[in-house]
C-alpha positions in Angstrom: 0.0 0.0 0.0 2.8 2.4 0.9 4.6 1.6 -2.4 1.4 2.3 -4.4 0.8 5.6 -2.5 4.4 6.7 -3.2 4.0 5.9 -6.9 0.7 7.9 -7.0 2.5 10.9 -5.5 5.4 10.7 -7.9 3.0 10.5 -10.8 1.8 14.0 -10.0 5.1 15.6 -11.1 6.2 12.8 -13.5 9.4 11.8 -11.8 10.8 11.0 -8.3 11.4 14.4 -6.5 14.6 13.0 -5.1 16.0 12.8 -8.6 15.0 16.4 -9.5 17.7 19.0 -9.4 16.5 22.0 -7.3 17.8 25.5 -6.5 17.0 28.0 -3.7 15.8 30.5 -6.4 13.0 28.3 -7.7 10.7 27.9 -4.7 7.0 28.9 -4.8 6.1 32.3 -3.2 2.4 31.6 -2.4 2.4 29.0 0.3 0.6 30.5 3.3 -0.7 29.4 6.8 -4.2 28.6 5.4 -2.7 26.2 2.8 -0.6 24.5 5.5 -3.5 24.2 7.9 -5.7 22.8 5.2 -3.1 20.2 4.2 -2.0 19.2 7.8 -5.4 19.2 9.5 -8.4 19.3 7.1 -7.6 17.1 4.1 -8.3 13.4 4.4 -5.6 10.9 5.2 -4.8 8.9 2.0 -4.7 5.6 4.0 -7.7 6.0 6.3 -9.9 8.6 4.6 -10.3 10.5 7.9 -9.1 14.0 8.4 -5.3 14.2 9.0 -5.6 16.4 12.1 -1.8 16.5 12.5 -1.1 18.6 15.6 2.6 17.7 15.3 2.8 19.0 11.8 1.3 22.3 12.9 3.7 22.6 15.8 6.6 22.3 13.4 6.5 26.1 13.1 8.6 26.2 16.3 11.1 23.9 14.7 11.6 26.3 11.9 11.8 29.3 14.2 14.5 27.5 16.3 16.7 27.0 13.2 16.2 23.2 12.5 15.6 23.9 8.8 19.0 24.0 7.2 18.0 24.4 3.5 14.9 24.7 1.2 15.3 24.4 -2.5 12.7 24.0 -5.3 12.1 23.4 -9.0 9.2 24.8 -11.1 7.8 22.1 -13.4 5.0 22.5 -16.0 2.1 22.2 -13.5 3.6 22.0 -10.1 6.5 23.1 -7.9 8.7 20.4 -6.3 10.3 21.6 -3.0 13.0 19.7 -1.0 14.2 20.5 2.5 17.0 19.6 4.8 15.8 19.4 8.4 17.8 18.4 11.5 16.7 15.4 13.6 14.9 16.3 16.8 16.9 13.9 19.1 19.9 12.9 17.0 21.7 16.1 16.3 24.9 14.4 15.0 23.1 12.4 12.3 22.7 13.6 8.7 19.7 15.9 8.1 16.4 14.4 6.9 15.2 15.1 3.4 11.5 15.8 3.1 9.9 16.8 -0.2 6.6 18.5 -1.0 4.7 18.9 -4.3 2.8 22.2 -4.5 0.3 23.4 -7.2 1.0 26.8 -8.9 -1.9 28.3 -6.9 -0.2 27.4 -3.6 -2.2 24.3 -2.8 -0.2 21.5 -1.2 -0.8 18.3 -3.2 1.4 15.7 -1.4 4.6 15.2 0.6 7.1 12.6 1.8 10.0 12.4 4.2 12.7 9.8 4.8 12.1 9.8 8.6 10.4 6.9 10.4 6.9 8.3 9.9 7.4 10.0 6.6 4.9 7.8 4.8 2.1 9.5 6.7 3.1 12.7 4.8 2.5 15.1 7.8 5.6 14.7 10.0 7.3 17.6 11.7 10.0 17.7 9.1 7.4 18.2 6.3 5.7 20.8 8.5 8.9 22.7 9.2 9.7 22.8 5.4 6.2 24.2 4.7 6.6 26.9 7.4 9.9 27.8 5.9 8.1 28.5 2.6 5.5 30.6 4.4 8.4 32.6 5.9 9.9 33.1 2.5 6.6 34.4 1.2 6.2 36.9 4.1 9.7 38.2 3.9 10.2 38.2 0.2 6.9 39.5 -1.1 6.6 42.1 1.7 9.9 43.5 0.4 11.7 42.8 3.7 14.8 41.5 1.8 16.3 42.1 -1.6 16.1 39.6 -4.4 19.8 38.7 -4.0 19.3 37.7 -0.4 17.0 34.7 -1.1 19.5 31.8 -0.8 20.6 32.9 2.7 17.5 34.5 4.2 17.5 32.4 7.4 20.3 31.9 9.9 21.9 28.5 9.5 22.6 26.5 12.7 26.2 26.7 13.9 28.6 24.0 12.8 28.8 22.5 16.2 25.1 22.3 17.2 25.7 20.3 20.4 28.1 22.8 21.9 26.0 25.9 21.2 22.5 24.5 21.6 22.0 25.4 25.3 24.2 28.5 25.6 22.7 31.8 26.6 22.8 34.5 24.0 25.3 36.6 25.8 27.8 33.6 25.9 27.5 32.8 22.1 30.2 34.2 19.9 28.8 35.5 16.6 32.2 36.2 15.2 32.1 40.0 15.6 31.2 42.6 18.2 27.5 43.3 18.5 26.7 46.9 17.5 24.6 48.9 20.0 23.6 51.7 17.6 22.9 50.9 13.9 23.6 53.4 11.2 20.3 54.5 9.5 19.7 52.8 6.1 17.2 54.3 3.8 15.0 51.6 2.1 15.2 51.5 -1.7 12.4 53.2 -3.6 10.1 51.4 -5.9 11.8 53.1 -8.9 15.2 51.6 -7.8 13.6 48.2 -7.7 12.2 48.7 -11.1 15.5 49.9 -12.6 17.3 47.0 -11.0 14.9 44.5 -12.6 15.0 46.2 -16.0 18.8 45.9 -16.0 18.5 42.2 -15.0 15.9 41.6 -17.7 18.0 43.2 -20.4 20.8 40.8 -19.4 18.5 37.8 -19.7 18.4 37.1 -16.0 15.1 35.8 -14.6 14.2 36.7 -11.0 11.4 35.0 -9.1 9.8 38.3 -7.9 9.7 40.0 -11.3 6.0 39.4 -11.7 5.3 41.0 -8.3 6.9 44.3 -9.5 5.1 44.3 -12.9 3.6 47.7 -13.4 5.9 49.5 -10.9 7.4 52.6 -12.6 8.2 51.6 -16.2 8.9 48.0 -15.5 7.0 45.2 -17.2 7.9 41.6 -16.5 8.9 39.2 -19.3 5.7 37.1 -19.0 3.5 40.1 -19.2 5.4 41.5 -22.2 4.9 38.1 -23.9 1.2 38.2 -23.0 0.8 41.7 -24.4 2.5 40.6 -27.6 0.3 37.6 -28.0 -2.8 39.8 -27.2 -2.0 42.1 -30.1 -1.1 39.2 -32.5 -4.4 37.4 -31.8 -6.6 40.5 -31.2 -9.0 39.5 -34.1 -9.6 36.1 -32.5 -10.6 37.5 -29.1 -14.4 37.9 -29.5 -14.6 40.3 -26.6 -13.1 42.9 -28.9 -16.3 42.9 -31.0 -18.0 45.1 -28.4 -18.5 48.8 -29.2 -20.7 51.0 -27.0 -21.6 53.2 -29.9 -23.5 50.4 -31.6 -26.3 50.9 -29.1 -27.3 54.2 -30.7 -28.0 52.4 -34.1 -31.4 51.4 -35.4 -32.4 47.7 -35.5 -32.0 47.4 -39.3 -28.5 48.9 -39.0 -27.6 46.5 -36.2 -28.9 43.5 -38.2 -26.7 44.5 -41.1 -23.8 45.1 -38.7 -24.0 41.6 -37.1 -24.4 40.0 -40.5 -21.2 41.8 -41.7 -19.3 40.8 -38.6 -20.5 37.2 -39.0 -19.3 37.0 -42.6 -15.9 38.6 -41.9 -14.8 36.5 -39.0 -11.1 35.7 -39.4 -10.3 32.1 -40.4 -6.5 31.9 -40.6 -5.8 28.2 -40.2 -2.2 28.8 -39.2 -3.1 31.1 -36.3 -6.0 28.8 -35.2 -3.4 26.0 -34.9 -1.2 28.3 -32.9 -4.1 29.0 -30.5 -4.5 25.2 -30.0 -0.8 25.0 -29.1 -1.0 28.0 -26.8 -3.9 26.5 -24.9 -2.4 22.9 -24.6 -2.4 23.2 -20.8 -6.1 24.0 -21.0 -7.3 25.9 -17.8 -3.6 26.3 -16.7 -3.1 28.6 -19.8 -3.6 32.3 -19.4 -5.1 32.3 -23.0 -7.7 29.5 -22.2 -10.5 31.7 -21.0 -9.7 34.5 -23.6 -10.3 32.3 -26.7 -13.3 30.4 -25.2 -15.3 33.5 -24.4 -18.0 34.1 -27.0 -17.6 30.7 -28.7 -19.9 27.8 -28.5 -17.7 25.0 -27.1 -18.4 21.3 -27.0 -19.4 21.3 -23.3 -22.4 23.6 -24.1 -23.4 22.1 -27.5 -26.5 20.3 -26.3 -27.8 23.3 -24.5 -27.1 25.5 -27.6 -29.0 23.1 -29.8 -32.1 22.9 -27.5 -32.5 26.5 -26.3 -35.2 28.5 -28.0 -33.9 31.2 -30.3 -36.9 33.4 -29.5 -36.4 33.0 -25.8 -32.8 31.8 -25.2 -31.5 30.6 -21.9 -30.0 33.6 -19.9 -27.6 31.2 -18.0 -26.4 29.8 -21.3 -25.7 33.3 -22.7 -23.8 34.2 -19.6 -21.8 30.9 -19.6 -20.7 31.5 -23.2 -20.3 35.3 -23.4 -19.0 36.0 -19.9 -16.8 33.0 -19.4 -14.4 33.8 -16.5 -11.7 31.9 -14.8 -12.7 30.6 -11.3 -10.3 29.2 -8.7 -13.3 27.7 -6.9 -13.4 23.9 -7.3 -15.7 21.3 -5.7 -14.4 18.1 -4.3 -15.7 16.2 -7.5 -13.9 18.7 -9.7 -10.6 18.3 -7.8 -11.0 14.6 -7.9 -11.4 14.6 -11.7 -8.4 16.9 -12.2 -6.2 14.9 -10.0 -6.9 11.6 -11.7 -7.2 12.7 -15.4 -3.6 12.2 -16.3 -3.6 8.8 -14.6 -6.7 7.8 -16.4 -5.3 9.0 -19.8 -2.2 6.8 -19.2 -4.3 3.8 -18.4 -6.5 4.3 -21.5 -3.4 4.6 -23.7 -1.9 1.4 -22.2 -5.3 -0.4 -22.8 -5.5 0.5 -26.5 -1.9 0.9 -27.7 -1.7 -2.7 -28.9 -4.8 -2.2 -31.1 -3.1 0.6 -33.1 0.0 1.0 -35.3 2.5 3.5 -33.9 0.0 5.1 -31.5 1.1 8.3 -29.8 -0.8 10.2 -27.1 -0.8 14.0 -27.1 -2.2 16.8 -25.1 -4.7 19.1 -26.8 -5.7 22.7 -26.4 -8.7 24.6 -27.8 -9.6 23.5 -31.4 -11.3 26.4 -33.2 -13.1 25.5 -36.4 -11.6 27.1 -39.5 -14.9 27.0 -41.3 -17.0 28.2 -38.3 -14.6 30.1 -36.1 -17.3 30.6 -33.4 -17.2 26.9 -32.6 -14.5 25.4 -30.4 -13.7 22.1 -28.6 -11.0 20.9 -26.3 -10.6 17.1 -26.0 -8.8 15.8 -22.9 -6.3 14.3 -25.4 -5.5 13.3 -28.9 -4.2 9.9 -30.0 -2.6 9.6 -33.4 -1.8 6.3 -35.2 -0.9 5.1 -38.7 -4.1 3.0 -39.0 -6.8 5.6 -38.0 -5.0 9.0 -38.2 -6.5 11.0 -35.4 -8.6 9.9 -32.4 -10.1 12.3 -29.8 -10.2 11.3 -26.1 -12.8 12.5 -23.5 -12.2 11.3 -19.9 -14.6 11.3 -17.0 -13.5 10.4 -13.4 -16.9 10.5 -11.6 -16.6 11.2 -7.9 -19.4 8.7 -7.3 -17.0 5.9 -8.1 -14.3 7.0 -5.7 -15.0 4.6 -2.9 -18.0 2.7 -4.4 -17.4 -1.0 -4.9 -20.3 -1.3 -7.4 -19.1 1.3 -9.9 -21.7 0.4 -12.5 -24.6 0.9 -10.2 -23.1 4.2 -9.0 -23.0 5.5 -12.6 -26.6 4.4 -13.3 -27.9 6.1 -10.1 -26.3 9.4 -10.7 -28.7 12.4 -10.7 -27.9 13.1 -14.4 -26.6 9.7 -15.7 -24.6 9.7 -18.9 -24.7 5.9 -19.1 -27.8 3.7 -19.6 -28.5 0.0 -19.5 -29.2 -1.1 -23.1 -31.8 -3.7 -24.1 -29.3 -6.5 -24.1 -28.3 -5.7 -20.5 -25.0 -4.0 -21.3 -23.9 -0.5 -20.4 -23.9 2.2 -23.1 -23.6 6.0 -23.4 -26.8 8.0 -23.2 -27.1 9.6 -26.7 -29.3 12.4 -25.3 -26.7 13.5 -22.7 -24.6 16.6 -23.1 -21.4 14.5 -22.8 -22.4 12.6 -25.9 -22.9 15.9 -27.8 -19.5 17.1 -26.4 -17.6 14.0 -27.6 -19.3 14.1 -31.0 -18.3 17.8 -31.5 -14.7 17.1 -30.5 -14.5 14.3 -33.2 -15.8 16.6 -36.0 -13.9 19.8 -35.1 -10.7 17.7 -34.5 -11.2 16.0 -37.9 -10.9 12.6 -36.1 -11.8 9.1 -37.4 -13.7 8.4 -34.1 -13.4 9.2 -30.4 -12.8 7.3 -27.2 -15.1 8.1 -24.2 -13.3 6.8 -21.1 -15.0 6.5 -17.7 -12.4 5.8 -15.0 -12.5 4.7 -11.3 -9.8 3.0 -9.2 -11.9 -0.2 -9.3 -13.3 -0.3 -12.8 -13.1 1.4 -16.2 -15.3 1.7 -19.3 -14.1 2.5 -22.8 -16.7 3.6 -25.3 -16.0 4.1 -29.0 -18.0 7.0 -30.5 -18.3 7.0 -34.3 -18.6 10.1 -36.6 -22.2 11.0 -37.4 -22.1 13.6 -40.2 -25.8 13.9 -40.5 -26.4 14.5 -36.8 -23.4 16.9 -36.6 -24.8 19.0 -39.5 -28.1 19.5 -37.6 -26.2 20.5 -34.5 -23.8 22.8 -36.3 -26.7 24.5 -38.1 -28.6 25.1 -34.8 -25.4 26.4 -33.2 -24.8 28.8 -36.1 -28.3 30.2 -35.8 -27.8 30.7 -32.1 -24.5 32.5 -32.6 -25.7 34.8 -35.4 -29.0 35.8 -33.9 -28.3 35.7 -30.1 -24.6 35.5 -29.1 -23.1 37.9 -31.7 -25.5 40.8 -30.8 -24.7 40.2 -27.1 -21.0 40.3 -27.8 -21.2 43.4 -30.0 -23.6 45.7 -28.1 -24.9 43.7 -25.1 -28.3 43.2 -26.6 
């Protein structure tokens, strides 16, 4: 069980954290007390399912304050940070330091941890806690501008070389190597402009500093990532449907507005090369800063069924808001987190299940696919599999929370409030052709120009693989209804908030 759990944790970042090269300059700057408390106390224990409730882990703040943490280093990967620490033993001061590691999401959420101490498998030992409180201290000192960017590798006091001889001495008896000053010379803090000028000089020399983004907009400084974002925003301005809005349109007559929307519909840009570039830019999907931008205003596969069934004369307000005012949200339910955490694992299992059925099969990540013929339509499969025998195959993955701890996975699926599987006449399990997920998978196949699609339902106990074939006649009906909705309802909303 412990071996399986360790493998699950390693799978989050793709390799064993002990084999990753880390540096002090590459640690996350957004780990706070709330994230530590949530991980140490609130989140369920991976072995028992009960809340961790680790008082020892929370008391580790004292360990950090007393100097037991000798070093904290990190490495930023595509989706996560890997952080490693060196923490002294509590009772064996002469032994080599322990080596805990922590995997942290880019938003500061702690995903998993491990330590090579006796209870490190429980993931909430004092050594893991001390490392996390060290990251919290970095955040407070660094982002509150209490230290300069060049001080980061040595921001805490390392324990003396001979810990045993100095551990219990009074402060007045400890030699710090120089005479303690009684009166300090006044030092004027650097101004914001000085910070900005320093970072501009570093940026010109190609040096990347972790805090550059925090100073973006100060004085005349713009961080590299924002400069790149601004460049891409200008390059793809015509593909951002939010730019269609113009307040002056509201003063026009209805015939003028009708002619205006028709003209805008006919002149939508369809550069296939740039549309492919958008797919590449959004390959990380909701982790990409461009994801929400290019989805806004477009009918995507997840809302195709609603778009086909809403009345044009009285369209759904919630549907219009969902399409035209699509905003990123950091809020996630337990079922959403469960699906995200297991999606890559499920994709790997699906690939291993079907790889022998295809010639030279390769699995790929996929971003937002925008139709070149109908650029107001978009789809983003969970993956694309290419092979010599079928060309391109889309992949849609579902990891239902109902199957997390349910031994009878099939019954759990059938009893869901909105079941997307049904029991067929012959007693087998099949997809519900009237469900929004079926519409979603079908649109992915046609926009992705795929031969067919895999619909994969995953749980730890059991998995289902469904093959969805192309249906050109059905797709034409759906596409036509979506086109009418966009032209008569969504486009006026985007242009003048009808």
